[in-house]
C-alpha positions in Angstrom: 186.8 207.5 -38.7 184.3 204.8 -39.6 182.5 204.8 -36.2 179.0 206.0 -37.1 176.9 205.4 -33.9 173.5 205.7 -35.4 172.2 205.3 -39.0 168.7 205.0 -40.4 167.9 204.4 -44.1 164.6 203.7 -45.6 163.1 203.7 -49.0 159.6 203.5 -50.5 157.8 203.3 -53.9 154.1 203.9 -54.2 152.1 203.2 -57.3 149.5 206.0 -57.3 145.9 204.7 -57.4 145.0 206.5 -60.7 144.2 204.8 -64.0 142.7 201.7 -65.5 142.3 198.8 -63.0 143.0 201.2 -60.1 140.9 202.6 -57.3 140.4 206.0 -59.0 139.8 206.2 -62.8 139.1 202.5 -63.5 136.7 203.5 -66.2 138.7 206.3 -67.8 139.1 206.4 -71.5 142.4 205.9 -73.3 143.5 209.5 -73.4 142.8 210.2 -69.7 144.5 207.0 -68.6 147.5 207.8 -70.8 147.9 211.2 -69.1 146.7 210.6 -65.5 147.3 206.9 -65.0 150.4 204.9 -64.3 152.3 207.3 -62.1 154.5 206.3 -59.1 156.4 208.2 -56.5 159.4 207.0 -54.5 162.0 208.2 -52.1 164.9 207.3 -50.0 165.6 208.9 -46.6 168.9 208.7 -44.7 169.6 210.0 -41.2 173.0 209.5 -39.4 175.0 210.8 -36.6 178.4 212.4 -37.1 181.8 210.7 -37.5 184.5 211.2 -34.8 187.4 213.5 -35.3 190.5 214.4 -33.3 191.9 217.6 -32.0 195.7 218.0 -32.5 198.4 220.5 -31.9 201.3 221.3 -34.3 204.8 220.0 -33.4 206.1 217.2 -31.3 206.8 218.4 -27.7 206.8 214.9 -26.3 209.6 214.0 -28.9 208.0 210.7 -29.8 207.4 211.2 -33.6 203.7 210.8 -33.1 200.6 213.0 -33.2 200.5 215.8 -30.6 197.0 215.7 -29.1 197.8 218.0 -26.1 195.8 217.9 -22.8 192.0 217.8 -22.5 190.8 220.1 -19.7 187.1 220.1 -20.5 184.5 218.2 -22.6 185.1 220.3 -25.7 181.4 219.9 -26.7 179.4 223.0 -27.4 175.6 223.0 -26.7 174.9 224.8 -29.9 177.7 224.3 -32.4 177.9 226.2 -35.7 180.0 225.7 -38.8 182.1 228.7 -37.6 182.7 227.3 -34.1 182.0 223.5 -33.8 183.8 222.8 -30.5 185.1 224.5 -27.4 188.7 225.2 -28.1 189.4 226.3 -24.5 189.0 222.6 -23.5 192.3 221.7 -25.2 195.7 223.0 -24.2 199.3 222.2 -25.2 200.9 219.5 -23.1 204.2 220.0 -21.2 207.4 219.2 -23.1 208.4 215.6 -22.9 205.0 214.4 -21.7 202.2 212.7 -23.6 198.9 214.7 -23.4 195.7 213.5 -21.8 193.6 214.1 -24.9 192.4 210.9 -26.6 192.0 210.1 -30.2 188.7 210.9 -31.9 187.1 212.4 -28.8 184.6 214.7 -30.6 182.0 214.1 -33.3 181.4 216.1 -36.4 177.9 217.0 -37.8 175.4 214.3 -38.7 173.6 214.1 -41.9 170.0 214.1 -43.3 169.2 213.3 -46.9 166.0 212.8 -48.9 166.0 211.6 -52.5 162.8 211.8 -54.5 161.5 210.1 -57.7 158.4 210.7 -59.8 157.8 208.3 -62.6 155.2 207.4 -65.3 154.9 204.3 -67.4 153.5 204.5 -70.9 152.2 201.3 -72.5 153.5 200.7 -76.0 151.3 199.0 -78.7 153.4 195.8 -78.4 152.6 193.4 -75.6 155.0 193.7 -72.7 156.7 196.9 -74.0 156.6 200.1 -71.9 158.5 203.4 -71.8 159.2 204.8 -68.3 159.7 208.5 -67.7 161.5 209.5 -64.5 162.1 212.7 -62.6 164.7 212.2 -59.9 166.0 214.7 -57.3 169.0 213.7 -55.1 169.1 215.7 -51.9 165.6 216.9 -52.8 165.4 219.3 -49.8 168.8 220.7 -50.6 169.9 220.1 -47.0 173.6 220.9 -46.5 175.8 217.8 -45.7 178.7 219.4 -43.8 182.2 217.9 -43.7 184.3 217.4 -40.6 185.5 220.4 -38.5 189.1 221.5 -38.6 190.6 219.9 -35.5 194.1 221.4 -35.9 194.6 223.8 -33.0 196.5 227.1 -33.1 195.3 227.8 -36.7 193.0 230.5 -38.0 190.4 227.9 -39.2 190.4 225.8 -35.9 186.9 224.6 -35.1 185.4 225.6 -38.5 183.8 223.5 -41.1 184.7 224.6 -44.7 183.5 221.6 -46.7 180.1 220.4 -47.7 178.6 217.6 -49.8 176.8 217.9 -53.0 173.8 220.2 -53.4 170.5 219.2 -54.9 170.9 217.3 -58.2 168.0 216.9 -60.6 167.8 214.5 -63.6 165.3 213.3 -66.1 165.4 209.9 -67.7 163.6 207.7 -70.2 163.8 203.9 -70.1 162.4 201.4 -72.6 161.3 198.1 -71.1 160.6 195.1 -73.2 
């Protein structure tokens, strides 16, 4: 279950070029600099392929006390899977009694994931040297992209091939931090 074939993660922080000693607004007065200067944006992007999952059948026709995976008679991969039908169920059949099936473990992959977290922050200088207050707006899963769970790989059930779990939706928070 931990075999993630491809994963990409990257982050960035950019101090916007507005305010005193910056490219834009280097000669601003105190009020303009306090409002428009000192802003930064940041983000974190994560892209990954899906985790493997297995297709199983109820019971133990091979009488071995192990998982019944049945026989695999096709690839099981759909060209356009949906959360209501993630894999081709006709590619898996019950194995004959007393015989191990030909279906392997973790032969299919669940949905991949895309996530973008965003941050907007502003530093306010305090009258004491080296003291600042930082305001932050943070949005986790900023684009509110669904992070679907694994499909139900248990055959001969009403929910076979469906995905009925998802990760957290967008979360927003504000924060204040005093730095000294």
